[in-house]
N, C-alpha and C positions, 0 to 999 in steps of 0.2 A: 504493500500500500504506500509506503513512504520510501522515496529514493534516498540513497545515502543512509542505509540502516544503522551503521555503526555510529555515525554522527548523531542520528536521531536518538539512539539509545542512551547517549551520553548527556542529553539535555535534561534539565529538571522537568517535573511533570507539567508545570504551567506552560513551558516552552513546547513540550510535545503536543499539548492540547492546541496551541496556536498552529503548529505545523500540520496537525490533523485537519484543522478547519481551513487552512490555506489550501491544502491539497483537495479538500472536499469542494471548496468554492471553485477551484479551477476545473474540476471534473464535473461539477454541476452543469456548467455551460455545455460540456460535451454530451452529457446524458439527457438533459431535459431542455429541448428547444421546440421550434415549430414542428419539426418532424415527429417528435415524441407525442405532442398533443394530437396531431393528425392521426398517427398510428393508434393511439389509445382509443379514439373514437371509432376507427375502423375495426379494431379487434373486438370492441364491445358490440358493434353491429353484427359481426360474424357469429357471436354467441347466441343470436336470436334467429339465425337462418336454419331452414330444414336441412337434414343430412344430405339429401340428394343434391341440393345446391352447393353445400360445402365440398362434397366430393367432386362435383363438376369443376368448381373453381380450383380445387387442389390439382386436378389433372391438367387444367389449362396452365397453371403456374409451373407445373412440372415440365410440360412441353417447352415453355419459354426458357426455363433453366437449362434443359438439355440442349436446346438449339444454341443458347448463349455459350455453354461450355464447349460445344463443337467448334465454335468460331474463335473463342478468346482464351481458352485454357489449354496449354500445351499438352498435358497428359491426355485429355479427352479429345483434343483435335487430332492427335496421332492415332487414336483408336478409330475415329470416324464411325461411330455407332449411330443408329437411327434415333431421331429425336422423339419418335412416337412409340418406342419400344423399350421401356425401362429394363425389362428382363434381358435385353441383349447387351446391357452394360455390365462390366465385371464388378464383382464385390471386392472392395478394397479394405485395408485395415490400417492401423496406425503405423506399423513398420513400413508399409508401402509409402505413406506420406512422408514419414521421417527420412526415408532414403533419398527423396528428391522433392522437398517442399516447394521449391520454386516452380516445379512443373504443374502445381495445382493452383497457381496464382494467375489471375486474369491479367492480360496484357493491356487492359484499359486503365488501370489505376497505378500511378507512380507510387512506389513504396513509401516515399516521404510523406505522402498525404494520408496514409492509412494508420489505424490504431492496431494494437495487437495484444493478445493474451498468451500466457504460457501455461502448459499443462504437462504433468507427468502421469497423472492418474495412478492406478494401482500397479502399473507395470514399471514405473520409474523411468520410462523413456521420455525425454523432453520433446515437446512439440510446440511450435509457435503458430498461432492462428491469427490471420490478418483479416481486417474488416474495415468498412468505411465508417465515417462519423454518422451518416444517416442510418446505417444498419445498427450502430451502437444505440441510437435512440429507439429504434424499433425493438431491440432486445430489452431495453428498459421498460418499454410499453407492455411487452409480454409479461414481465415480472410483476408490474403493478396491476395488470388486469387480474392476475391470480390473487394478489392481495385483496382486490375488490371482492373476489368470491368469498373471502372471509369477513366481509363487512368493513374493510379497512380502506378508506379513501387515500388518494395520493398525498404524500408527505405527512402521513400520520406519524405520531411519535412512536419510536421503535427501539428495540434492543436486539443487537446481533451478537450471537455467541458462536462464532465460527473461526475462520482462519486469519482474521485481521491481526497482523503483527504489531499492534500499537503499544504493547507493553514489553519492555526488555525482558529477555528470558531469565536473567539472573535476579530479577526483582523479587523480593521475599515478603513485602508488605503491601497492603492495598494502598492506592486504588489499582485494581487489575483491569481497568477500563479507562477509556478516554471519551469525552463528550464531543460529538460532532453536532454543533448547533446549526450548521447549514442545512443538513438533511434531518435534523431532529433525531439523531441516532446515538444510543449508548453502545459503543463498540467494546465488547467484552472479550478478553483473551480466553481462548479455549485451551491454553497451555498451562494455566495456573489453577485448575479446578481440583485442588486437593481438599481432603476432608476439613483441614483447619481453616481453609479459605472460604468455604461455602457460605457461612453466615454473613461474611462481608459482601459477597455477591448478592445474597438475598436482600440485604439492607439497601444496597445501591439500586437494585431493580425496584424496590418498594418506593424509594425516593424519586426515581425517574418516572415511574408509572407509565410504561409504554402502552400504546394501544395494541401493539402486537410484538411478539417475540419470534425471532428467526434464528435458526442455528442447525448445526450438525445434530442428528438424533442422539449420538453418543454423548455429546456435551450437554444437551438438554436433559438427558436421562440422569447424568451425574448431578446436574443442578437441581433436579427434581427432589433430591434428598434434603435440600436446604430448608424447605418449608417456606412456601410463598405466602405473602400477606396481601397481595394485590391480584386482580383478575384482568388479564388482557382480553381483548375481543377474540383473538385467535392466536394460534401458534403455527408457524410454518417450518417445515424441516426440508433439508436438501443435502445433496452431495454424498450421502451414504444411504445404504439400504435401511429403511425404517422397519425395525423388528417389532413384532406384536407386543412384546412385553415392554419395550421402550415407549410405544404409543400409549399404552395404558397408564404407565407411570407418569408420563409427561402431561397427559390430559387431566389426570387426577390432581397433580401438583399445581397446575396453573388454572384449573377450573375452566378450561376452554377447549374447543375442538382443535385437533391437530390436522393440518392440511399438508399433505405430502406433495413435493414438487420434484419432478425429474427433468434433468437437462444435462448437457455436457459442454465443456469449454469449446469443443469443435463446432457447436451450434448446429447440430444436425437433427435434433428432435426435442419435443417438449410434451410431457405427460403430466397433467395436473389434477389434483383431487378437488372435488366440489363439496358443497355443504352436505350433500346426501351421502358422502363417503365413497363415491365412485371415481375411478381414474379415467380421465378423458384424454384422448390423443388429439392435440391441436393440429388440425389439418392445414391451417394457415401458416404453420411453422415448418412442417416437414412431412415426409412420407415414411411410414413405418412398415417394414416387412419383417416377418419372423421366419428364420430358416427352419430346417427339420428338427433342430434341437431347441427351438424357441429363442434362439439368440437374435437380438435386435440388429437389423440392417437398416440404417437411416439415411435419408437424403434431405439435407437442409435446403429449403426453397428460397431463402432470402439473402444469403451472404454471397453475392456475386463476385466479391473480391477474391475469395478462396472457396469455391464451391466443392463440397465433398459429396459425391454421388455413390449411393449404395455402400455406405461406410459401416463396417461391422464394429460395433462398440464393445461387444463382449458381455453386455447385460442381457438378462433373460426375462421374458415376459410371457403372458398368456392372454390371447384374445377372449373377450366375452362374445356371446352370439351376435352376429352382425346386425340383426334387426332389433336387438334389445335397446330400449330407451331408458333414460334416467329421470328420476323424480325431480331433479333440479330444473328440467326443461331445456338444458343445453343438448344439442344434437351431435356433438363431436363423438366419434366412435369410442368404445370402451375397452379397456384391458382389465383382466381379472386382478392381477397384481404384478408388481415388479419384483422378481425374485433375487435380484442382485447379480453380480458378475459370475461368470463360469468359475472363477477362482474362489467363489464363496461356497463351493460345494466340497463335501468330504467324500473321498473315494473309498471303495471297499475292495477286498481281494477278488470278489466275484464280479467286479466291473460296474457296480452301481454308483451313481452320483446322487448324494443325499444333501438336500438343501433344507432351509428353514429349521435349523437345529437350535434356534433360540428357545424352542419349546422344552429343551432339556432343563431350563431354569425357571419354568413358569410356576412351579410349586415350591421353589427354594426361597424362603423369605429372608434368609440371612446372607445373600450374595449381593455384594455391591456392584461388581463387574465380573465378566468372564470372557474368555477368549479361547477358541479352539485352534490348536496347532497340530498339523499332521506332517510328520517327517517320513513315515513309512506306512504302507498300505494297511498293516494289521495292528496299528496303534494310533490312538487319538489322545493327545495331551489336553487336559482341561486346566487352563490357567484361571485361577479363581482368586478374587480379592474378597476376603471374608468380612462380613459385618459382625458386630457384636451378637453373640448368641449362636453363631454357626457351630454345628456339632455333627456327630456321626450320622444322625438321622437325615440331615440335609444332604450329606455326601451320598448316602444310600438312595435317597429320592432321585438325585441327579443320575446316579449310576443306573438305576432302574429305567429311567426315561431313555438313557442312552442305549441300553440293551434292547429296548423295544424298537428303536429306530435303526440301530446298526447291526443287530444280530450278534451271534457269538464269534464271528470271524474277526472282529475288531476289539482289542482290549482297550480299556479306558484307564488312563493314569492321571491322577490329580497333581497339580503343581500349584502351591499356594504362594502368592506374590503380594507385595505391598501396593503395587500399581501396575497398570498395563500401558505400555508405551504407545504413543501416537506416532503417526507418520510425520514427516517434515512439515506437512501442511496442517498438522493438528488433527488429522482424521483418525478414527478408530476402525480397525479391521477386526471383525468378529471371527472370521476364519482366516488363518494363515497357513497356506499350503506350501510346503517346501518339496513337494514331489515334482519330479521332472515331467 
Protein backbone atom coordinates (compact mmCIF):
# COMPACT_ATOMS: atom_id res chain seq x y z
CA UNK A 1 0.00 0.00 0.00
CA UNK A 2 2.77 2.46 0.91
CA UNK A 3 5.83 2.92 -1.28
CA UNK A 4 9.16 3.05 0.57
CA UNK A 5 8.00 0.57 3.23
CA UNK A 6 11.17 0.77 5.35
CA UNK A 7 10.95 4.55 5.52
CA UNK A 8 7.25 4.33 6.34
CA UNK A 9 7.83 1.81 9.15
CA UNK A 10 10.37 4.16 10.76
CA UNK A 11 7.84 7.02 11.03
CA UNK A 12 5.88 7.77 14.22
CA UNK A 13 2.22 6.74 14.20
CA UNK A 14 0.91 10.23 13.45
CA UNK A 15 3.20 10.52 10.43
CA UNK A 16 2.19 7.06 9.20
CA UNK A 17 -1.45 8.19 9.41
CA UNK A 18 -0.62 11.25 7.31
CA UNK A 19 1.15 9.02 4.76
CA UNK A 20 -1.85 6.66 4.60
CA UNK A 21 -4.22 9.55 3.97
CA UNK A 22 -1.99 11.16 1.35
CA UNK A 23 -1.79 7.85 -0.50
CA UNK A 24 -5.55 7.38 -0.17
CA UNK A 25 -6.25 10.88 -1.51
CA UNK A 26 -4.02 10.24 -4.53
CA UNK A 27 -5.68 6.89 -5.25
CA UNK A 28 -9.17 8.23 -4.63
CA UNK A 29 -8.94 10.22 -7.85
CA UNK A 30 -7.84 7.08 -9.70
CA UNK A 31 -10.61 4.93 -8.25
CA UNK A 32 -13.65 7.20 -8.18
CA UNK A 33 -14.36 9.51 -11.08
CA UNK A 34 -16.89 9.94 -13.84
CA UNK A 35 -16.24 6.44 -15.18
CA UNK A 36 -16.93 4.99 -11.74
CA UNK A 37 -20.29 6.72 -11.38
CA UNK A 38 -21.36 5.73 -14.89
CA UNK A 39 -20.33 2.11 -14.30
CA UNK A 40 -22.08 1.99 -10.94
CA UNK A 41 -25.40 2.95 -12.54
CA UNK A 42 -24.91 0.48 -15.40
CA UNK A 43 -24.12 -2.43 -13.08
CA UNK A 44 -27.13 -1.64 -10.90
CA UNK A 45 -29.34 -1.69 -14.02
CA UNK A 46 -27.91 -5.08 -15.04
CA UNK A 47 -29.06 -6.55 -11.73
CA UNK A 48 -32.66 -5.94 -12.77
CA UNK A 49 -32.47 -7.56 -16.21
CA UNK A 50 -33.88 -11.03 -17.04
CA UNK A 51 -31.38 -13.86 -17.43
CA UNK A 52 -31.94 -14.26 -21.16
CA UNK A 53 -30.95 -10.64 -21.74
CA UNK A 54 -27.92 -10.94 -19.44
CA UNK A 55 -26.65 -13.99 -21.31
CA UNK A 56 -27.22 -12.38 -24.71
CA UNK A 57 -25.29 -9.28 -23.63
CA UNK A 58 -22.53 -11.48 -22.19
CA UNK A 59 -22.13 -13.32 -25.51
CA UNK A 60 -22.04 -10.03 -27.42
CA UNK A 61 -19.34 -8.70 -25.09
CA UNK A 62 -17.42 -11.96 -25.45
CA UNK A 63 -17.46 -11.75 -29.25
CA UNK A 64 -16.18 -8.16 -29.09
CA UNK A 65 -13.40 -9.21 -26.72
CA UNK A 66 -12.31 -12.17 -28.86
CA UNK A 67 -12.25 -10.06 -32.01
CA UNK A 68 -10.26 -7.39 -30.16
CA UNK A 69 -7.75 -9.97 -28.89
CA UNK A 70 -7.33 -11.39 -32.41
CA UNK A 71 -6.31 -7.95 -33.64
CA UNK A 72 -4.37 -6.37 -30.77
CA UNK A 73 -2.93 -9.05 -28.43
CA UNK A 74 0.15 -10.90 -29.77
CA UNK A 75 -0.53 -14.25 -28.09
CA UNK A 76 -4.06 -14.46 -29.48
CA UNK A 77 -3.22 -12.82 -32.80
CA UNK A 78 -0.74 -15.61 -33.47
CA UNK A 79 -3.37 -18.25 -32.68
CA UNK A 80 -5.87 -16.77 -35.13
CA UNK A 81 -8.89 -18.50 -33.57
CA UNK A 82 -12.50 -17.60 -34.56
CA UNK A 83 -14.20 -14.82 -32.62
CA UNK A 84 -17.50 -16.69 -32.44
CA UNK A 85 -16.20 -20.00 -31.00
CA UNK A 86 -14.82 -19.73 -27.48
CA UNK A 87 -14.32 -23.51 -27.36
CA UNK A 88 -11.75 -23.20 -30.14
CA UNK A 89 -9.49 -21.05 -27.99
CA UNK A 90 -6.91 -22.83 -25.76
CA UNK A 91 -7.14 -22.97 -21.99
CA UNK A 92 -4.20 -21.12 -20.46
CA UNK A 93 -2.87 -20.93 -16.92
CA UNK A 94 -0.67 -18.71 -14.81
CA UNK A 95 2.68 -20.28 -15.85
CA UNK A 96 1.74 -19.63 -19.48
CA UNK A 97 1.21 -15.93 -18.78
CA UNK A 98 4.26 -15.63 -16.51
CA UNK A 99 6.46 -17.14 -19.26
CA UNK A 100 5.62 -14.27 -21.62
CA UNK A 101 3.43 -11.57 -20.05
CA UNK A 102 4.15 -9.03 -22.80
CA UNK A 103 2.43 -11.36 -25.30
CA UNK A 104 -0.86 -10.89 -23.43
CA UNK A 105 -0.76 -7.08 -23.49
CA UNK A 106 -2.66 -5.06 -26.06
CA UNK A 107 -0.63 -3.03 -28.54
CA UNK A 108 -3.10 -0.15 -28.13
CA UNK A 109 -2.01 1.02 -24.68
CA UNK A 110 1.41 2.54 -23.87
CA UNK A 111 2.78 0.84 -20.72
CA UNK A 112 3.39 4.21 -19.04
CA UNK A 113 -0.32 5.05 -19.08
CA UNK A 114 -1.41 1.82 -17.41
CA UNK A 115 -1.84 0.81 -13.78
CA UNK A 116 -0.80 -2.58 -12.43
CA UNK A 117 -1.28 -5.05 -9.60
CA UNK A 118 0.96 -7.89 -8.50
CA UNK A 119 -0.14 -11.34 -7.44
CA UNK A 120 1.53 -14.56 -6.38
CA UNK A 121 -1.57 -16.40 -5.13
CA UNK A 122 -1.06 -19.76 -3.46
CA UNK A 123 1.56 -20.81 -6.00
CA UNK A 124 4.12 -18.18 -5.01
CA UNK A 125 4.74 -17.37 -8.69
CA UNK A 126 4.67 -13.58 -9.22
CA UNK A 127 2.53 -12.09 -11.97
CA UNK A 128 1.92 -8.44 -12.87
CA UNK A 129 -1.52 -7.59 -14.26
CA UNK A 130 -1.92 -4.36 -16.26
CA UNK A 131 -5.11 -2.34 -16.77
CA UNK A 132 -6.35 1.11 -17.74
CA UNK A 133 -7.53 3.84 -15.39
CA UNK A 134 -11.05 3.50 -16.76
CA UNK A 135 -11.02 -0.22 -16.02
CA UNK A 136 -9.78 0.48 -12.49
CA UNK A 137 -12.89 2.57 -11.87
CA UNK A 138 -15.07 -0.18 -13.31
CA UNK A 139 -13.48 -2.68 -10.92
CA UNK A 140 -14.27 -0.37 -8.01
CA UNK A 141 -17.85 -0.11 -9.23
CA UNK A 142 -18.20 -3.92 -9.14
CA UNK A 143 -16.91 -3.95 -5.56
CA UNK A 144 -19.22 -1.20 -4.34
CA UNK A 145 -22.22 -2.78 -6.05
CA UNK A 146 -21.63 -5.87 -3.94
CA UNK A 147 -21.45 -3.70 -0.83
CA UNK A 148 -24.86 -2.33 -1.84
CA UNK A 149 -26.21 -5.90 -1.74
CA UNK A 150 -25.46 -5.78 1.99
CA UNK A 151 -27.31 -2.47 2.41
CA UNK A 152 -24.11 -0.43 2.46
CA UNK A 153 -24.01 2.67 0.20
CA UNK A 154 -20.89 4.14 -1.40
CA UNK A 155 -18.30 5.56 1.03
CA UNK A 156 -19.96 4.10 4.12
CA UNK A 157 -17.77 3.93 7.19
CA UNK A 158 -15.77 0.70 7.12
CA UNK A 159 -13.12 -1.45 8.78
CA UNK A 160 -10.77 -3.63 6.73
CA UNK A 161 -8.94 -6.58 8.28
CA UNK A 162 -6.86 -7.91 5.42
CA UNK A 163 -3.40 -7.53 3.94
CA UNK A 164 -2.90 -3.78 4.33
CA UNK A 165 0.73 -3.38 5.55
CA UNK A 166 0.02 -0.19 7.48
CA UNK A 167 1.51 -1.39 10.79
CA UNK A 168 5.23 -2.22 11.08
CA UNK A 169 5.74 -5.98 11.61
CA UNK A 170 7.82 -5.50 14.77
CA UNK A 171 5.28 -3.24 16.50
CA UNK A 172 4.26 -4.83 19.80
CA UNK A 173 1.73 -2.36 21.20
CA UNK A 174 -1.50 -0.90 19.79
CA UNK A 175 -2.65 0.82 17.68
CA UNK A 176 -2.51 -2.05 15.18
CA UNK A 177 -4.55 0.02 12.71
CA UNK A 178 -4.39 3.33 10.88
CA UNK A 179 -7.27 5.64 10.06
CA UNK A 180 -7.96 6.53 6.45
CA UNK A 181 -10.22 9.58 6.70
CA UNK A 182 -10.43 9.99 2.91
CA UNK A 183 -12.35 6.73 2.38
CA UNK A 184 -13.60 6.48 5.99
CA UNK A 185 -11.70 3.24 6.58
CA UNK A 186 -10.10 1.76 9.65
CA UNK A 187 -7.24 -0.25 8.13
CA UNK A 188 -6.47 -3.05 10.59
CA UNK A 189 -3.37 -5.20 10.40
CA UNK A 190 -4.04 -8.90 9.85
CA UNK A 191 -0.50 -9.68 11.06
CA UNK A 192 -0.93 -8.75 14.74
CA UNK A 193 -4.04 -10.77 15.67
CA UNK A 194 -2.60 -12.53 18.71
CA UNK A 195 -4.67 -13.40 21.76
CA UNK A 196 -3.27 -10.59 23.87
CA UNK A 197 -4.09 -8.00 21.18
CA UNK A 198 -7.70 -8.95 20.44
CA UNK A 199 -9.27 -6.75 23.11
CA UNK A 200 -7.45 -3.73 21.67
CA UNK A 201 -8.86 -4.51 18.22
CA UNK A 202 -12.36 -4.88 19.70
CA UNK A 203 -12.13 -1.48 21.43
CA UNK A 204 -10.88 0.21 18.26
CA UNK A 205 -13.72 -1.24 16.20
CA UNK A 206 -16.28 -0.23 18.81
CA UNK A 207 -14.96 3.34 18.79
CA UNK A 208 -14.83 3.52 14.98
CA UNK A 209 -18.30 1.93 14.59
CA UNK A 210 -18.04 0.91 10.94
CA UNK A 211 -21.14 0.34 8.82
CA UNK A 212 -19.44 -2.74 7.42
CA UNK A 213 -16.41 -4.92 8.09
CA UNK A 214 -14.38 -6.47 5.28
CA UNK A 215 -11.57 -8.98 5.63
CA UNK A 216 -9.98 -12.36 5.16
CA UNK A 217 -12.23 -15.09 6.63
CA UNK A 218 -9.34 -16.39 8.74
CA UNK A 219 -8.62 -12.93 10.20
CA UNK A 220 -12.26 -12.21 10.98
CA UNK A 221 -12.62 -15.66 12.53
CA UNK A 222 -9.77 -14.91 14.94
CA UNK A 223 -11.22 -11.47 15.63
CA UNK A 224 -14.60 -13.04 16.39
CA UNK A 225 -13.15 -14.31 19.68
CA UNK A 226 -12.61 -10.75 20.90
CA UNK A 227 -16.25 -10.07 21.79
CA UNK A 228 -17.82 -7.32 19.69
CA UNK A 229 -19.90 -4.58 21.26
CA UNK A 230 -21.15 -3.00 18.02
CA UNK A 231 -23.24 -4.30 15.14
CA UNK A 232 -22.29 -3.44 11.55
CA UNK A 233 -24.87 -3.70 8.79
CA UNK A 234 -22.89 -6.42 7.03
CA UNK A 235 -19.62 -8.35 6.95
CA UNK A 236 -17.82 -9.08 3.68
CA UNK A 237 -15.19 -11.77 3.21
CA UNK A 238 -12.78 -12.24 0.31
CA UNK A 239 -9.41 -13.63 -0.84
CA UNK A 240 -9.72 -17.00 0.96
CA UNK A 241 -12.17 -19.89 0.93
CA UNK A 242 -14.90 -19.10 3.48
CA UNK A 243 -15.32 -22.23 5.60
CA UNK A 244 -18.67 -23.05 7.21
CA UNK A 245 -17.42 -22.86 10.80
CA UNK A 246 -15.79 -19.50 10.06
CA UNK A 247 -19.01 -18.09 8.63
CA UNK A 248 -21.00 -19.19 11.67
CA UNK A 249 -18.53 -17.71 14.17
CA UNK A 250 -18.17 -14.41 12.29
CA UNK A 251 -21.93 -13.96 11.88
CA UNK A 252 -22.52 -14.66 15.58
CA UNK A 253 -19.75 -12.34 16.77
CA UNK A 254 -20.74 -9.36 14.62
CA UNK A 255 -24.49 -9.99 14.66
CA UNK A 256 -24.62 -9.45 10.90
CA UNK A 257 -24.95 -11.45 7.70
CA UNK A 258 -21.69 -12.55 6.08
CA UNK A 259 -21.44 -11.86 2.34
CA UNK A 260 -18.84 -13.86 0.46
CA UNK A 261 -17.02 -12.30 -2.51
CA UNK A 262 -14.96 -14.19 -5.06
CA UNK A 263 -12.55 -12.59 -7.50
CA UNK A 264 -8.90 -12.67 -8.48
CA UNK A 265 -6.13 -10.20 -9.20
CA UNK A 266 -6.13 -11.34 -12.83
CA UNK A 267 -9.64 -9.84 -13.03
CA UNK A 268 -11.18 -12.73 -14.90
CA UNK A 269 -14.26 -13.57 -12.82
CA UNK A 270 -16.58 -12.34 -10.10
CA UNK A 271 -18.96 -14.42 -7.95
CA UNK A 272 -20.89 -12.60 -5.25
CA UNK A 273 -23.22 -13.62 -2.45
CA UNK A 274 -26.63 -11.96 -2.15
CA UNK A 275 -28.86 -11.30 0.87
CA UNK A 276 -30.63 -14.62 0.23
CA UNK A 277 -27.33 -16.47 0.67
CA UNK A 278 -26.93 -17.50 -2.99
CA UNK A 279 -23.74 -17.14 -5.03
CA UNK A 280 -24.27 -15.24 -8.29
CA UNK A 281 -21.91 -15.28 -11.26
CA UNK A 282 -21.76 -11.73 -12.64
CA UNK A 283 -22.15 -12.18 -16.39
CA UNK A 284 -21.17 -8.53 -16.97
CA UNK A 285 -17.74 -9.27 -15.45
CA UNK A 286 -16.70 -12.46 -17.18
CA UNK A 287 -17.50 -15.91 -18.54
CA UNK A 288 -17.27 -18.93 -16.23
CA UNK A 289 -16.63 -22.44 -17.54
CA UNK A 290 -16.11 -25.52 -15.35
CA UNK A 291 -13.91 -28.32 -16.66
CA UNK A 292 -14.49 -32.02 -15.98
CA UNK A 293 -13.04 -31.65 -12.48
CA UNK A 294 -15.11 -28.58 -11.63
CA UNK A 295 -12.07 -26.31 -11.93
CA UNK A 296 -12.92 -22.77 -12.98
CA UNK A 297 -11.86 -21.53 -16.41
CA UNK A 298 -12.53 -17.79 -16.61
CA UNK A 299 -12.58 -15.14 -19.30
CA UNK A 300 -12.59 -11.53 -18.12
CA UNK A 301 -14.68 -9.34 -20.41
CA UNK A 302 -13.54 -5.85 -19.48
CA UNK A 303 -9.73 -5.54 -19.16
CA UNK A 304 -8.72 -5.00 -22.78
CA UNK A 305 -5.22 -3.84 -21.79
CA UNK A 306 -4.34 -7.43 -20.77
CA UNK A 307 -7.19 -9.78 -21.65
CA UNK A 308 -6.93 -13.31 -20.28
CA UNK A 309 -9.15 -15.73 -22.21
CA UNK A 310 -10.06 -19.18 -20.85
CA UNK A 311 -7.75 -18.71 -17.86
CA UNK A 312 -7.66 -21.68 -15.48
CA UNK A 313 -7.44 -20.26 -11.97
CA UNK A 314 -7.32 -23.52 -10.02
CA UNK A 315 -10.41 -22.82 -7.91
CA UNK A 316 -13.25 -25.33 -7.85
CA UNK A 317 -17.00 -24.65 -8.01
CA UNK A 318 -20.30 -26.38 -8.77
CA UNK A 319 -23.16 -25.01 -10.88
CA UNK A 320 -26.71 -24.89 -9.55
CA UNK A 321 -29.47 -25.95 -12.00
CA UNK A 322 -29.48 -23.59 -14.99
CA UNK A 323 -33.15 -22.59 -14.63
CA UNK A 324 -33.02 -22.04 -10.89
CA UNK A 325 -33.91 -18.53 -9.74
CA UNK A 326 -33.02 -16.67 -6.56
CA UNK A 327 -35.35 -15.12 -3.99
CA UNK A 328 -33.32 -11.89 -4.14
CA UNK A 329 -34.71 -11.25 -7.64
CA UNK A 330 -31.34 -10.95 -9.37
CA UNK A 331 -31.11 -13.16 -12.47
CA UNK A 332 -27.37 -13.80 -12.65
CA UNK A 333 -26.61 -17.57 -12.86
CA UNK A 334 -25.94 -19.41 -9.60
CA UNK A 335 -23.19 -21.68 -8.32
CA UNK A 336 -23.70 -24.06 -5.41
CA UNK A 337 -20.50 -23.17 -3.63
CA UNK A 338 -16.85 -22.32 -4.19
CA UNK A 339 -14.81 -25.20 -2.86
CA UNK A 340 -11.43 -23.51 -2.89
CA UNK A 341 -8.35 -24.37 -4.84
CA UNK A 342 -7.30 -27.81 -6.04
CA UNK A 343 -4.48 -27.46 -3.51
CA UNK A 344 -7.12 -27.28 -0.74
CA UNK A 345 -7.81 -31.00 -1.05
CA UNK A 346 -6.37 -33.89 0.92
CA UNK A 347 -5.36 -36.90 -1.19
CA UNK A 348 -5.70 -40.50 -0.09
CA UNK A 349 -3.73 -43.62 -1.10
CA UNK A 350 -6.71 -44.88 -3.11
CA UNK A 351 -6.75 -41.74 -5.26
CA UNK A 352 -9.56 -39.73 -3.66
CA UNK A 353 -9.52 -35.93 -3.37
CA UNK A 354 -11.29 -34.86 -0.17
CA UNK A 355 -12.33 -31.26 0.39
CA UNK A 356 -14.38 -29.29 2.95
CA UNK A 357 -12.51 -30.88 5.85
CA UNK A 358 -13.33 -27.93 8.07
CA UNK A 359 -16.12 -30.19 9.33
CA UNK A 360 -13.49 -32.03 11.38
CA UNK A 361 -13.64 -29.19 13.91
CA UNK A 362 -17.36 -28.40 13.92
CA UNK A 363 -17.96 -30.02 17.32
CA UNK A 364 -14.59 -29.20 18.91
CA UNK A 365 -15.34 -26.20 21.11
CA UNK A 366 -11.83 -25.66 22.43
CA UNK A 367 -9.96 -25.15 19.16
CA UNK A 368 -8.83 -21.63 18.32
CA UNK A 369 -7.34 -22.44 14.95
CA UNK A 370 -6.40 -25.50 12.97
CA UNK A 371 -4.51 -26.34 9.83
CA UNK A 372 -4.13 -29.58 7.86
CA UNK A 373 -0.68 -30.48 6.57
CA UNK A 374 -0.10 -33.42 4.22
CA UNK A 375 3.45 -34.54 3.48
CA UNK A 376 2.67 -38.14 2.52
CA UNK A 377 -0.39 -39.92 1.20
CA UNK A 378 -1.00 -42.10 4.26
CA UNK A 379 -0.69 -39.40 6.93
CA UNK A 380 -2.43 -36.12 7.75
CA UNK A 381 -0.98 -33.75 10.33
CA UNK A 382 -3.48 -31.64 12.25
CA UNK A 383 -1.88 -28.47 13.57
CA UNK A 384 -4.08 -27.23 16.38
CA UNK A 385 -3.99 -24.05 18.46
CA UNK A 386 -5.73 -25.11 21.67
CA UNK A 387 -8.10 -22.89 23.62
CA UNK A 388 -8.50 -23.16 27.38
CA UNK A 389 -10.31 -26.36 28.25
CA UNK A 390 -9.01 -28.47 25.37
CA UNK A 391 -8.74 -32.10 26.48
CA UNK A 392 -8.62 -35.67 25.24
CA UNK A 393 -12.34 -35.62 24.48
CA UNK A 394 -11.82 -32.80 21.95
CA UNK A 395 -8.98 -34.71 20.32
CA UNK A 396 -11.07 -37.86 20.11
CA UNK A 397 -14.01 -35.94 18.59
CA UNK A 398 -11.75 -34.55 15.86
CA UNK A 399 -10.13 -37.94 15.28
CA UNK A 400 -13.55 -39.59 14.87
CA UNK A 401 -14.65 -36.97 12.35
CA UNK A 402 -11.40 -37.46 10.42
CA UNK A 403 -11.81 -41.23 10.35
CA UNK A 404 -15.36 -40.91 8.98
CA UNK A 405 -14.12 -38.78 6.09
CA UNK A 406 -10.68 -40.21 5.37
CA UNK A 407 -11.18 -43.88 6.15
CA UNK A 408 -8.55 -46.20 7.61
CA UNK A 409 -5.88 -45.63 4.97
CA UNK A 410 -4.80 -42.22 6.32
CA UNK A 411 -3.50 -41.97 9.87
CA UNK A 412 -4.04 -38.72 11.77
CA UNK A 413 -1.31 -37.09 13.83
CA UNK A 414 -1.87 -34.07 16.08
CA UNK A 415 0.68 -31.30 16.34
CA UNK A 416 -0.07 -28.62 18.95
CA UNK A 417 1.29 -25.16 18.19
CA UNK A 418 1.07 -21.65 19.65
CA UNK A 419 0.05 -20.05 16.37
CA UNK A 420 -0.36 -20.86 12.69
CA UNK A 421 1.79 -18.93 10.27
CA UNK A 422 0.24 -16.76 7.60
CA UNK A 423 1.57 -16.24 4.10
CA UNK A 424 3.56 -13.14 3.18
CA UNK A 425 0.24 -11.49 2.26
CA UNK A 426 -1.21 -12.29 5.69
CA UNK A 427 -3.49 -15.04 4.39
CA UNK A 428 -4.35 -18.30 6.12
CA UNK A 429 -4.10 -21.65 4.34
CA UNK A 430 -6.35 -24.30 5.85
CA UNK A 431 -4.75 -27.12 3.85
CA UNK A 432 -1.01 -27.21 3.16
CA UNK A 433 -0.18 -30.00 0.76
CA UNK A 434 3.52 -30.79 0.29
CA UNK A 435 2.83 -33.70 -2.02
CA UNK A 436 4.31 -33.53 -5.51
